[in-house]
C-alpha positions as a Markdown table, in Angstrom:
| # | Residue | x | y | z |
|---|---|---|---|---|
| 1 | Met | 31.3 | 13.6 | -20.5 |
| 2 | Pro | 27.7 | 12.6 | -21.3 |
| 3 | Ser | 26.1 | 14.1 | -24.2 |
| 4 | Asp | 23.2 | 16.1 | -24.3 |
| 5 | Glu | 21.0 | 13.3 | -25.7 |
| 6 | Ser | 21.9 | 11.1 | -22.7 |
| 7 | Lys | 21.6 | 13.7 | -20.2 |
| 8 | Tyr | 18.0 | 14.2 | -21.7 |
| 9 | Glu | 17.2 | 10.7 | -21.5 |
| 10 | Glu | 18.4 | 10.3 | -17.8 |
| 11 | Ala | 16.1 | 13.2 | -17.2 |
| 12 | Lys | 13.3 | 11.7 | -18.9 |
| 13 | Glu | 13.7 | 8.4 | -17.1 |
| 14 | Gly | 14.2 | 10.1 | -13.8 |
| 15 | Ala | 10.9 | 12.1 | -14.7 |
| 16 | Asp | 9.2 | 8.9 | -15.6 |
| 17 | Glu | 10.1 | 7.1 | -12.4 |
| 18 | Val | 8.6 | 9.5 | -10.3 |
| 19 | Asp | 5.4 | 10.3 | -12.5 |
| 20 | Ile | 4.0 | 6.9 | -11.6 |
| 21 | Val | 5.1 | 7.0 | -8.0 |
| 22 | Lys | 3.5 | 10.3 | -7.6 |
| 23 | Glu | 0.1 | 9.2 | -9.3 |
| 24 | Val | 0.0 | 6.3 | -7.2 |
| 25 | Ser | 0.8 | 8.2 | -4.2 |
| 26 | Lys | -1.8 | 10.6 | -4.8 |
| 27 | Phe | -4.3 | 8.0 | -5.4 |
| 28 | Phe | -3.4 | 6.1 | -2.3 |
| 29 | Tyr | -3.8 | 9.5 | -0.3 |
| 30 | Glu | -6.5 | 11.4 | -1.8 |
| 31 | Asn | -8.9 | 8.8 | -3.6 |
| 32 | Asp | -12.2 | 8.8 | -1.4 |
| 33 | Asp | -13.5 | 5.7 | -3.2 |
| 34 | Phe | -10.3 | 3.8 | -2.7 |
| 35 | Ala | -10.2 | 4.9 | 1.1 |
| 36 | Gly | -13.9 | 3.9 | 1.2 |
| 37 | Lys | -13.6 | 0.3 | -0.3 |
| 38 | Phe | -11.3 | -0.6 | 2.6 |
| 39 | Glu | -13.1 | 1.2 | 5.5 |
| 40 | Lys | -16.2 | -0.6 | 4.4 |
| 41 | Trp | -14.2 | -4.0 | 4.0 |
| 42 | Val | -12.8 | -3.4 | 7.7 |
| 43 | Asn | -16.2 | -2.4 | 9.2 |
| 44 | Asp | -17.8 | -5.4 | 7.4 |
| 45 | Asn | -15.3 | -7.8 | 8.7 |
| 46 | Ala | -14.5 | -6.5 | 12.2 |
| 47 | His | -17.1 | -9.0 | 13.9 |
| 48 | Ile | -14.7 | -11.7 | 13.0 |
| 49 | Ile | -12.2 | -10.5 | 15.5 |
| 50 | Asp | -12.7 | -11.8 | 19.0 |
| 51 | Glu | -11.0 | -9.0 | 20.9 |
| 52 | Glu | -12.0 | -10.8 | 24.3 |
| 53 | Glu | -10.3 | -14.0 | 23.3 |
| 54 | Ile | -7.0 | -12.1 | 22.1 |
| 55 | Glu | -6.6 | -10.2 | 25.1 |
| 56 | Thr | -7.4 | -13.2 | 27.4 |
| 57 | Thr | -5.4 | -15.6 | 25.4 |
| 58 | Gly | -3.0 | -13.8 | 23.2 |
| 59 | Val | -3.8 | -16.2 | 20.5 |
| 60 | Met | -4.6 | -15.3 | 16.8 |
| 61 | Lys | -7.0 | -17.7 | 15.0 |
| 62 | Leu | -6.2 | -19.2 | 11.8 |
| 63 | Glu | -9.3 | -17.3 | 10.5 |
| 64 | Tyr | -7.5 | -13.9 | 11.1 |
| 65 | Thr | -4.5 | -15.2 | 8.6 |
| 66 | Glu | -7.4 | -16.0 | 6.2 |
| 67 | Leu | -8.8 | -12.7 | 6.6 |
| 68 | Tyr | -5.6 | -10.8 | 6.5 |
| 69 | Glu | -4.9 | -12.5 | 3.1 |
| 70 | Lys | -8.4 | -11.6 | 1.7 |
| 71 | Tyr | -7.4 | -7.9 | 2.6 |
| 72 | Gln | -4.2 | -8.1 | 0.9 |
| 73 | Leu | -5.5 | -9.5 | -2.1 |
| 74 | Leu | -8.1 | -6.7 | -2.0 |
| 75 | Phe | -5.5 | -4.0 | -1.6 |
| 76 | Glu | -3.1 | -5.4 | -4.3 |
| 77 | Ser | -5.9 | -5.7 | -6.9 |
| 78 | Glu | -6.9 | -2.2 | -6.5 |
| 79 | Leu | -3.5 | -0.8 | -6.3 |
| 80 | Glu | -2.5 | -3.0 | -9.6 |
| 81 | Gly | -6.0 | -1.9 | -11.2 |
| 82 | Phe | -5.0 | 1.7 | -10.7 |
| 83 | Ile | -1.3 | 1.2 | -11.9 |
| 84 | Glu | -2.6 | -0.6 | -15.3 |
| 85 | Ser | -5.2 | 2.0 | -15.9 |
| 86 | Lys | -2.3 | 4.4 | -16.0 |
| 87 | Gly | -0.5 | 2.4 | -18.6 |
| 88 | Ser | 2.3 | 1.0 | -16.1 |
| 89 | Thr | 2.7 | -2.5 | -14.5 |
| 90 | Ile | 3.0 | -3.3 | -10.5 |
| 91 | Asn | 6.4 | -4.6 | -11.1 |
| 92 | Asp | 7.3 | -1.5 | -12.9 |
| 93 | Phe | 5.7 | 0.9 | -10.0 |
| 94 | Phe | 7.8 | -1.0 | -7.4 |
| 95 | Ser | 10.9 | -0.6 | -9.3 |
| 96 | Lys | 10.4 | 3.0 | -9.6 |
| 97 | Leu | 9.5 | 3.3 | -6.0 |
| 98 | Gln | 12.7 | 1.9 | -4.9 |
| 99 | Lys | 14.9 | 3.6 | -7.4 |
| 100 | Ala | 13.5 | 6.8 | -6.1 |
| 101 | Thr | 13.8 | 5.7 | -2.4 |
| 102 | Asp | 17.4 | 4.8 | -2.9 |
| 103 | Lys | 17.9 | 8.2 | -4.4 |
| 104 | Asp | 16.5 | 10.1 | -1.2 |
| 105 | Pro | 16.0 | 7.6 | 1.7 |
| 106 | Glu | 14.4 | 10.3 | 3.4 |
| 107 | Gly | 11.9 | 11.7 | 0.5 |
| 108 | Glu | 8.2 | 11.7 | 0.3 |
| 109 | Glu | 8.7 | 8.8 | -2.0 |
| 110 | Ala | 10.4 | 6.9 | 0.7 |
| 111 | Ile | 7.7 | 7.7 | 3.3 |
| 112 | Phe | 5.3 | 6.4 | 0.8 |
| 113 | Ala | 7.1 | 3.1 | 0.7 |
| 114 | Met | 7.3 | 2.7 | 4.2 |
| 115 | Ile | 3.5 | 3.3 | 4.1 |
| 116 | Ile | 2.8 | 1.1 | 1.5 |
| 117 | Thr | 4.9 | -1.7 | 3.3 |
| 118 | Ala | 3.1 | -1.0 | 6.5 |
| 119 | Thr | 0.0 | -2.0 | 5.0 |
| 120 | Ala | 1.2 | -5.7 | 4.3 |
| 121 | Asp | 2.2 | -6.1 | 7.9 |
| 122 | Phe | 0.0 | -8.5 | 9.7 |
| 123 | Asp | 0.5 | -6.9 | 13.0 |
| 124 | Ile | -0.7 | -3.6 | 11.8 |
| 125 | Phe | -3.6 | -5.3 | 9.9 |
| 126 | Met | -4.7 | -6.9 | 13.4 |
| 127 | Gln | -4.4 | -3.6 | 15.2 |
| 128 | Met | -6.6 | -1.8 | 12.7 |
| 129 | Met | -9.4 | -4.9 | 12.9 |
| 130 | Arg | -8.9 | -5.1 | 16.6 |
| 131 | Asp | -9.5 | -1.4 | 16.7 |
| 132 | Ala | -12.7 | -1.5 | 14.6 |
| 133 | Ala | -13.7 | -4.5 | 16.3 |
| 134 | Arg | -13.9 | -2.6 | 19.6 |
| 135 | Asn | -15.8 | 0.4 | 17.9 |
| 136 | Ser | -18.5 | -1.7 | 16.5 |
């Protein structure tokens, strides 16, 4: 039977795991400056996407991959900067997010993990850029 001290340590560790995940989740969903940077970046770069050529040929230019990589770097640096400002690391955050997801695969942390993963998907990125290009 675990001692009271080990129960306390397990509870504290569980709370710590969720805390950084909850803080990042709140930042991701609610911080207007964070969202605004990406909206501006997408709008500033949407002109690079040739929607007509994609529709006609289905070909994605190498330039789109380079654009995607720049977007990813911006996203990762913004996320990492926030996490580090909270005294944590990106590896620690993802480890705790994974533990929370493993513990409750249908919980809000698991949903957040899916959304974070989706931001790294090239096809989703291209759909976002194509939508912006059509609307500009």
